[in-house]
ZAMARGU-4260 file (C-alpha; in steps of 0.2 Angstrom, whole numbers, plus 5000, padded with zeros to 4 digits):
<rodrens>
0) 4911/5035/4845 | 4905/5017/4844 | 4888/5010/4839 | 4879/4995/4844 | 4862/4986/4843
5) 4860/4979/4861 | 4858/4990/4876 | 4865/4993/4889 | 4883/4991/4883 | 4898/4994/4895
10) 4910/5004/4885 | 4928/5006/4890 | 4940/5020/4885 | 4958/5021/4889 | 4972/5033/4883
15) 4991/5030/4885 | 5004/5043/4879 | 5016/5037/4865 | 5034/5040/4868 | 5036/5053/4854
20) 5035/5071/4852 | 5023/5076/4838 | 5024/5092/4827 | 5006/5091/4821 | 4997/5108/4824
25) 4981/5108/4835 | 4970/5122/4843 | 4979/5133/4855 | 4971/5142/4869 | 4968/5160/4864
30) 4974/5167/4881 | 4991/5176/4881 | 4998/5163/4894 | 4995/5145/4894 | 4998/5137/4912
35) 5001/5118/4911 | 5000/5107/4928 | 4992/5091/4923 | 5004/5077/4917 | 4996/5060/4919
40) 5004/5044/4911 | 4986/5037/4908 | 4972/5049/4904 | 4955/5041/4902 | 4950/5024/4909
45) 4931/5025/4910 | 4917/5013/4908 | 4901/5021/4900 | 4885/5013/4895 | 4878/5015/4877
50) 4860/5019/4877 | 4846/5012/4865 | 4852/5024/4851 | 4868/5014/4850 | 4878/5030/4851
55) 4887/5038/4866 | 4898/5054/4866 | 4909/5061/4880 | 4918/5078/4882 | 4935/5077/4890
60) 4948/5091/4893 | 4965/5084/4887 | 4980/5084/4899 | 4994/5097/4897 | 5007/5084/4890
65) 5013/5089/4873 | 5012/5072/4865 | 5001/5060/4854 | 4989/5049/4864 | 4985/5032/4858
70) 4966/5030/4860 | 4957/5014/4861 | 4940/5007/4866 | 4931/4990/4868 | 4913/4986/4872
75) 4904/4971/4879 | 4886/4966/4877 | 4875/4950/4877 | 4880/4946/4859 | 4899/4947/4861
80) 4915/4958/4863 | 4920/4971/4851 | 4937/4981/4850 | 4938/4997/4841 | 4954/5001/4830
85) 4967/5012/4839 | 4967/5030/4834 | 4978/5045/4838 | 4975/5061/4847 | 4988/5075/4846
90) 4990/5088/4859 | 5001/5102/4853 | 5005/5120/4853 | 5018/5128/4843 | 5028/5137/4857
95) 5031/5128/4873 | 5044/5124/4887 | 5048/5107/4893 | 5056/5102/4910 | 5068/5088/4914
100) 5070/5084/4932 | 5073/5068/4943 | 5058/5059/4951 | 5065/5063/4968 | 5080/5071/4977
105) 5086/5071/4995 | 5087/5087/5004 | 5103/5096/5002 | 5107/5088/4985 | 5110/5100/4970
110) 5103/5096/4952 | 5101/5105/4936 | 5083/5110/4932 | 5084/5108/4913 | 5071/5118/4903
115) 5070/5117/4884 | 5060/5129/4874 | 5053/5122/4858 | 5047/5134/4844 | 5037/5126/4829
120) 5032/5143/4823 | 5038/5148/4805 | 5046/5164/4812 | 5059/5168/4825 | 5055/5174/4842
125) 5064/5181/4857 | 5062/5171/4873 | 5063/5176/4891 | 5064/5162/4904 | 5058/5164/4923
130) 5060/5151/4936 | 5051/5152/4953 | 5049/5139/4967 | 5039/5148/4980 | 5033/5133/4989
135) 5049/5129/4998 | 5065/5138/5004 | 5079/5137/4991 | 5091/5146/4981 | 5090/5148/4963
140) 5106/5152/4953 | 5108/5149/4934 | 5095/5135/4935 | 5104/5126/4949 | 5092/5121/4964
145) 5097/5116/4981 | 5082/5109/4991 | 5082/5113/5010 | 5065/5108/5015 | 5056/5091/5012
150) 5040/5087/5004 | 5032/5090/4987 | 5039/5105/4979 | 5031/5114/4965 | 5043/5120/4952
155) 5036/5134/4940 | 5045/5139/4924 | 5039/5152/4911 | 5044/5155/4894 | 5038/5171/4887
160) 5039/5178/4868 | 5045/5196/4870 | 5042/5210/4858 | 5059/5217/4853 | 5067/5227/4839
165) 5082/5216/4839 | 5085/5205/4823 | 5085/5187/4823 | 5098/5184/4809 | 5090/5194/4795
170) 5072/5193/4802 | 5063/5204/4814 | 5057/5193/4830 | 5039/5191/4831 | 5026/5188/4845
175) 5013/5174/4843 | 4995/5180/4842 | 4990/5166/4854 | 5000/5157/4868 | 5013/5171/4870
180) 5018/5164/4887 | 5019/5145/4891 | 5021/5141/4910 | 5024/5123/4916 | 5022/5118/4935
185) 5029/5101/4940 | 5030/5093/4956 | 5047/5086/4963 | 5047/5075/4978 | 5061/5081/4991
190) 5065/5068/5004 | 5075/5068/5020 | 5090/5058/5023 | 5090/5041/5032 | 5076/5028/5034
195) 5058/5033/5036 | 5049/5028/5052 | 5031/5028/5057 | 5023/5029/5074 | 5005/5029/5078
200) 4996/5033/5094 | 4978/5027/5092 | 4965/5031/5105 | 4948/5023/5105 | 4937/5035/5115
205) 4920/5030/5122 | 4913/5043/5134 | 4906/5032/5149 | 4898/5047/5157 | 4898/5059/5142
210) 4916/5065/5144 | 4933/5056/5143 | 4951/5062/5139 | 4968/5054/5135 | 4985/5062/5136
215) 4998/5058/5122 | 5016/5062/5122 | 5025/5063/5105 | 5043/5058/5109 | 5057/5057/5097
220) 5071/5044/5098 | 5089/5049/5103 | 5095/5048/5084 | 5084/5055/5071 | 5087/5066/5055
225) 5084/5084/5060 | 5070/5092/5050 | 5062/5076/5045 | 5049/5075/5059 | 5031/5079/5055
230) 5014/5073/5063 | 4995/5073/5060 | 4980/5071/5071 | 4964/5063/5064 | 4947/5059/5070
235) 4934/5046/5063 | 4917/5042/5070 | 4917/5024/5064 | 4929/5010/5069 | 4931/5005/5051
240) 4932/5022/5044 | 4951/5023/5042 | 4952/5006/5032 | 4937/5011/5021 | 4947/5027/5016
245) 4962/5017/5012 | 4957/5002/5004 | 4971/5002/4991 | 4985/5006/5004 | 4982/4998/5020
250) 5001/4994/5021 | 5016/5004/5015 | 5023/4988/5008 | 5025/4980/4990 | 5011/4968/4983
255) 5021/4957/4972 | 5015/4939/4976 | 4999/4929/4977 | 4996/4931/4996 | 5000/4950/4996
260) 4988/4953/4982 | 4974/4946/4993 | 4977/4961/5005 | 4970/4972/4991 | 4955/4959/4990
265) 4949/4952/5006 | 4947/4968/5017 | 4935/4975/5004 | 4923/4961/5008 | 4923/4964/5027
270) 4921/4982/5025 | 4907/4981/5012 | 4898/4968/5024 | 4899/4980/5038 | 4894/4996/5029
275) 4879/4986/5021 | 4873/4979/5038 | 4874/4996/5046 | 4866/5005/5032 | 4881/5016/5028
280) 4886/5009/5011 | 4886/5023/4999 | 4888/5021/4980 | 4905/5029/4979 | 4912/5016/4992
285) 4903/5002/4984 | 4911/5007/4966 | 4928/5009/4974 | 4928/4992/4983 | 4920/4982/4969
290) 4934/4989/4958 | 4947/4983/4970 | 4938/4966/4971 | 4937/4964/4952 | 4955/4969/4949
295) 4961/4958/4963 | 4951/4943/4957 | 4958/4944/4940 | 4976/4947/4946 | 4975/4932/4959
300) 4970/4920/4944 | 4988/4923/4937 | 4994/4914/4953 | 4983/4899/4950 | 4990/4881/4945
305) 4981/4870/4933 | 4975/4858/4947 | 4965/4872/4955 | 4978/4877/4969 | 4987/4894/4971
310) 5004/4898/4977 | 5014/4914/4980 | 5022/4915/4963 | 5010/4905/4953 | 5017/4893/4941
315) 5035/4898/4945 | 5033/4888/4960 | 5033/4869/4959 | 5017/4866/4967 | 5002/4875/4975
320) 5001/4880/4993 | 4988/4873/5005 | 4987/4888/5016 | 4986/4901/5002 | 4973/4890/4992
325) 4962/4890/5007 | 4964/4909/5009 | 4959/4912/4991 | 4945/4900/4991 | 4936/4908/5006
330) 4939/4925/5000 | 4932/4921/4983 | 4917/4914/4991 | 4915/4930/5002 | 4916/4941/4987
335) 4902/4933/4977 | 4888/4945/4984 | 4898/4959/4975 | 4906/4953/4960 | 4905/4938/4948
340) 4916/4924/4954 | 4917/4908/4943 | 4911/4894/4954 | 4924/4882/4947 | 4938/4893/4955
345) 4931/4888/4972 | 4926/4870/4969 | 4943/4866/4961 | 4952/4873/4976 | 4941/4864/4988
350) 4944/4847/4978 | 4963/4850/4978 | 4963/4853/4997 | 4953/4838/5001 | 4966/4827/4991
355) 4979/4832/5004 | 4968/4826/5019 | 4977/4812/5029 | 4967/4797/5036 | 4967/4805/5054
360) 4958/4820/5046 | 4973/4833/5047 | 4977/4841/5031 | 4995/4840/5025 | 5005/4856/5022
365) 5010/4857/5003 | 5021/4870/4995 | 5031/4884/5002 | 5023/4890/5018 | 5027/4908/5021
370) 5015/4911/5036 | 5026/4910/5051 | 5012/4906/5063 | 5010/4889/5056 | 5028/4884/5057
375) 5038/4876/5071 | 5034/4861/5082 | 5021/4848/5081 | 5006/4860/5079 | 5010/4864/5060
380) 4997/4853/5053 | 4985/4857/5067 | 4986/4875/5064 | 4984/4873/5045 | 4970/4861/5047
385) 4961/4873/5059 | 4963/4887/5046 | 4957/4877/5032 | 4942/4871/5041 | 4937/4888/5047
390) 4938/4894/5028 | 4926/4880/5023 | 4914/4884/5037 | 4915/4902/5032 | 4909/4896/5015
395) 4893/4889/5024 | 4900/4871/5023 | 4890/4859/5034 | 4899/4850/5048 | 4893/4834/5041
400) 4903/4836/5025 | 4916/4822/5024 | 4931/4834/5023 | 4925/4846/5037 | 4919/4831/5048
405) 4936/4823/5047 | 4946/4839/5049 | 4936/4842/5065 | 4940/4825/5071 | 4959/4829/5069
410) 4957/4846/5078 | 4947/4838/5093 | 4961/4825/5095 | 4974/4839/5096 | 4963/4850/5108
415) 4962/4835/5120 | 4981/4835/5122 | 4993/4848/5128 | 4989/4865/5120 | 5005/4875/5123
420) 5004/4885/5107 | 4993/4901/5110 | 4992/4904/5091 | 4985/4887/5088 | 4973/4889/5103
425) 4966/4905/5097 | 4963/4898/5079 | 4955/4883/5086 | 4943/4893/5097 | 4937/4902/5081
430) 4936/4886/5071 | 4925/4877/5084 | 4914/4892/5086 | 4910/4892/5068 | 4907/4873/5069
435) 4894/4876/5083 | 4904/4865/5096 | 4900/4876/5112 | 4909/4863/5123 | 4926/4865/5114
440) 4923/4883/5112 | 4920/4887/5130 | 4935/4876/5135 | 4947/4885/5123 | 4941/4903/5127
445) 4942/4899/5146 | 4960/4893/5143 | 4964/4909/5133 | 4957/4920/5146 | 4969/4913/5159
450) 4984/4917/5148 | 4978/4935/5142 | 4988/4950/5146 | 4979/4966/5153 | 4986/4983/5154
455) 4977/5000/5154 | 4960/4994/5150 | 4966/4983/5136 | 4967/4964/5133 | 4978/4954/5121
460) 4988/4939/5119 | 5007/4938/5119 | 5018/4927/5109 | 5032/4917/5117 | 5049/4921/5108
465) 5043/4938/5101 | 5057/4950/5098 | 5049/4964/5108 | 5055/4976/5094 | 5040/4984/5086
470) 5023/4977/5083 | 5022/4958/5082 | 5011/4953/5068 | 5006/4936/5076 | 5001/4944/5092
475) 4988/4955/5082 | 4982/4939/5073 | 4980/4928/5087 | 4971/4942/5097 | 4960/4945/5082
480) 4955/4926/5082 | 4950/4927/5100 | 4939/4942/5096 | 4931/4933/5081 | 4928/4918/5092
485) 4919/4929/5105 | 4908/4937/5092 | 4904/4923/5080 | 4894/4913/5092 | 4881/4914/5106
490) 4886/4926/5121 | 4895/4917/5134 | 4894/4922/5153 | 4908/4933/5158 | 4913/4936/5140
495) 4901/4950/5134 | 4904/4965/5123 | 4912/4974/5137 | 4926/4960/5138 | 4927/4961/5119
500) 4929/4980/5120 | 4945/4978/5130 | 4952/4968/5115 | 4946/4981/5102 | 4955/4995/5112
505) 4971/4985/5110 | 4969/4981/5092 | 4965/4999/5087 | 4981/5005/5096 | 4991/4994/5084
510) 4984/5001/5068 | 4995/5011/5057 | 4990/5027/5049 | 4982/5019/5034 | 4970/5007/5044
515) 4981/4992/5042 | 4993/4983/5054 | 5010/4976/5053 | 5009/4963/5039 | 4996/4955/5027
520) 4988/4941/5036 | 4986/4951/5053 | 4978/4965/5044 | 4966/4954/5035 | 4961/4945/5052
525) 4960/4960/5062 | 4949/4970/5050 | 4937/4955/5049 | 4936/4955/5068 | 4934/4974/5070
530) 4921/4974/5057 | 4911/4961/5066 | 4913/4971/5083 | 4908/4987/5074 | 4892/4978/5067
535) 4888/4972/5085 | 4890/4989/5093 | 4884/5001/5079 | 4872/5015/5084 | 4865/5027/5072
540) 4864/5041/5086 | 4881/5049/5084 | 4885/5066/5092 | 4902/5068/5099 | 4914/5083/5100
545) 4933/5080/5100 | 4945/5093/5106 | 4963/5093/5104 | 4974/5104/5115 | 4993/5105/5118
550) 5005/5113/5130 | 5010/5125/5116 | 4993/5132/5115 | 4984/5122/5101 | 4965/5121/5103
555) 4956/5112/5089 | 4938/5106/5090 | 4931/5092/5078 | 4912/5087/5077 | 4907/5069/5073
560) 4889/5065/5069 | 4879/5053/5059 | 4882/5063/5043 | 4901/5063/5044 | 4905/5048/5054
565) 4915/5040/5040 | 4923/5057/5035 | 4942/5057/5038 | 4945/5074/5048 | 4964/5078/5050
570) 4975/5092/5057 | 4994/5094/5054 | 5003/5096/5071 | 5018/5108/5072 | 5024/5103/5090
575) 5035/5088/5087 | 5040/5082/5100 | 5025/5088/5110 | 5012/5085/5124 | 4994/5083/5118
580) 4977/5080/5127 | 4962/5072/5117 | 4945/5076/5125 | 4929/5068/5119 | 4912/5073/5124
585) 4896/5065/5119 | 4886/5049/5117 | 4896/5038/5106 | 4914/5031/5103 | 4927/5040/5091
590) 4943/5033/5084 | 4957/5046/5085 | 4975/5044/5080 | 4991/5055/5081 | 5003/5049/5068
595) 5021/5054/5068 | 5034/5052/5054 | 5053/5054/5055 | 5069/5047/5048 | 5083/5039/5057
600) 5101/5035/5051 | 5105/5017/5048 | 5105/5009/5065 | 5121/5001/5072 | 5114/4989/5084
605) 5111/4971/5082 | 5098/4965/5069 | 5091/4949/5064 | 5098/4952/5047 | 5116/4958/5042
610) 5116/4969/5026 | 5130/4978/5018 | 5132/4987/5001 | 5147/4991/4990 | 5148/4998/4972
615) 5159/4997/4957 | 5158/5013/4946 | 5161/5016/4927 | 5163/5035/4928 | 5172/5040/4911
620) 5158/5037/4900 | 5144/5048/4894 | 5131/5041/4906 | 5141/5035/4921 | 5136/5018/4928
625) 5136/5010/4945 | 5136/4991/4949 | 5128/4989/4966 | 5131/4974/4976 | 5120/4970/4991
630) 5126/4957/5004 | 5112/4949/5014 | 5114/4937/5029 | 5101/4931/5041 | 5108/4929/5059
635) 5092/4928/5069 | 5085/4915/5081 | 5076/4905/5068 | 5083/4892/5056 | 5075/4900/5041
640) 5066/4916/5038 | 5049/4918/5030 | 5049/4927/5013 | 5061/4942/5013 | 5061/4958/5004
645) 5076/4967/4999 | 5071/4985/4995 | 5084/4996/4986 | 5081/5015/4985 | 5089/5022/4969
650) 5101/5037/4971 | 5094/5053/4965 | 5096/5056/4947 | 5099/5037/4944 | 5088/5025/4934
655) 5089/5006/4934 | 5098/4998/4918 | 5084/4985/4915 | 5096/4973/4906 | 5105/4970/4922
660) 5089/4962/4929 | 5092/4946/4918 | 5106/4939/4929 | 5096/4944/4945 | 5081/4935/4939
665) 5090/4919/4935 | 5096/4918/4953 | 5086/4903/4961 | 5083/4912/4977 | 5075/4926/4968
670) 5057/4924/4966 | 5052/4941/4958 | 5059/4958/4955 | 5047/4974/4955 | 5053/4990/4949
675) 5044/5006/4955 | 5047/5024/4954 | 5063/5026/4964 | 5064/5009/4971 | 5068/4991/4967
680) 5060/4977/4977 | 5068/4959/4976 | 5058/4945/4983 | 5067/4930/4991 | 5059/4913/4995
685) 5068/4915/5012 | 5086/4914/5020 | 5093/4900/5030 | 5103/4905/5045 | 5120/4911/5042
690) 5119/4909/5023 | 5126/4924/5014 | 5118/4929/4998 | 5124/4943/4985 | 5113/4952/4973
695) 5119/4965/4960 | 5110/4978/4949 | 5117/4991/4937 | 5111/5009/4939 | 5114/5022/4926
700) 5115/5041/4929 | 5100/5049/4920 | 5103/5067/4927 | 5118/5074/4936 | 5115/5078/4955
705) 5128/5086/4966 | 5130/5084/4985 | 5123/5067/4981 | 5116/5059/4997 | 5117/5040/5001
710) 5102/5030/4997 | 5095/5016/5008 | 5095/4998/5007 | 5082/4989/5018 | 5080/4970/5020
715) 5066/4963/5031 | 5055/4948/5034 | 5039/4951/5026 | 5028/4942/5038 | 5038/4947/5054
720) 5043/4965/5050 | 5052/4968/5066 | 5066/4957/5059 | 5075/4970/5048 | 5091/4978/5044
725) 5096/4994/5035 | 5112/5000/5026 | 5116/5013/5013 | 5127/5016/4998 | 5132/5031/4987
730) 5141/5034/4970 | 5160/5032/4970 | 5161/5043/4954 | 5170/5060/4958 | 5158/5074/4959
735) 5159/5087/4945 | 5165/5104/4951 | 5152/5113/4940 | 5134/5110/4934 | 5130/5117/4917
740) 5118/5132/4916 | 5101/5131/4908
</rodrens>
């Protein structure tokens, strides 16, 4: 409890467990059985307001971890900042069972579930152990578990103090008055073999005459891991609903650099603006989004250079980056209505960008440019200048501002020539729309219309040289820029909302199950465009019924109305593969999605990358070690890749020997290494064509696992995710014939 004189005072509490087991006594539940299921690593992290009394009290239920928590608090007010001294809170019971198990295993692997019973009572007790695992099909034999199905598995272990006449040495075994049975339920992740794949079938249904329907076929590839397939069907009454529900995980990709961090920042602005303009902004969504904005803002400042610029890896890079600096500048400006942004962070970025403007008005590219849409050919500086100019205009800059005026002069000269780059043309159409130049806007949109692709009531723009393998992030981005150009200025004859709706239908078909797209920048631009379209077409009169049927007999109905239009409604599908029909009846549009997940073995066909892995083992030691060597080579069409991620999944039961990271981090091609639960992500600046790079890490066996399955190593271009390659590796240590009993 803290006291203060000024009110209100935001007070923050956080508790983290210390890595020790304490033997101090605390109160134990009087029930005969204690069931423990809640084991967080961080317990409390709350903001509370201290009232006029200067005192505040909170009641919290402690987690089930037997540990000592390190508790701390700090407070802020108009008179300053205060930090309370740390204190300890011990959570303890004299008789309990503790489980040791891997973070995850692959289906078919065998591991020992180690249960340790602790008795801090002063007398001897007789203990009976019971193990159950009802949530999945398995066999249990002397503590050995072999997992046959995938997903999250609940493992339940009970230790009971028995009443017995048998002697314990010279003593009679006793039964505790309280806490006679301790039960622990822990969750284990069981994964399928191979590489995870994700396919989304998005259908934006707008009943023109009250009823419309769409058939969707769920088809599996020729090669996939048996038993790994699963699917879900979801319904949302709002175009932005899926993204609003997944603000912290729009992409299933790592966030380790300054540009990727902005994906956790910028979309919140568009969604908040949209919900606010349509009267749908709730306090819970506002709190969630502003939290992401505040944390993203503070994190982005760690990538700032002293001159006001920003780069992917901050001061680890030799200079700031013009493109990222403008992205950060406009995003910070857009966030000002929701969080406090120090004005100097915007003005310093603007000043740095203006220093790199050439006499012809174009802005010179400085720093490592990861964004592949602005690479290649003579349009490099034109695309970059268009992007920076649009960013400045989004900050409400006047076209008479010297930097903006000179940039527009550069862009007009470029537009007067041969425009053979569709990406540049799409970006220019948006920039001139923001500048209010209707003549240039009309010219560019008409040109883009002639080069658009239409199919099945959709419209989008294709990129020359696209691999055709998977979703192309640049096609999403350039199509989104055209939509922004259409919606950010006066209506043009022949380019009304009906024209835009065809673009929206294509964009929504490209969304992943989380509401994002393929990579970072296409997700940011597409969500900005969709939010603008959603605001232009919003109607509060929502009343639509969606019915999902299948050839197998499924018949499920969903109701969408004004009260639940942002509610995510989902149904798990059992027919994979299968044939489904989605029918919508009502007055308004709904967004439906069938998402399919499955695993495939490492593909043998040609890829833009070549990756292989081999190991060197040290088996005859107490904790066997494995040195993993990953060989990576780029063999695609470009002379150099964008930023590359090497994603290494750890073998079940193995952990990373963190001392081995020192050599890896000294490699000049490695910009960053992130270690997550079960994965290592290595960030590379890029790879030149045909150059071979070798990276090594040391893994250590933490818990023995039999029938060890291979773990996957994946390498991919972060900004062109269709360029990827996969391989696998396993331990070369001989398997033990037996596993010790509990």
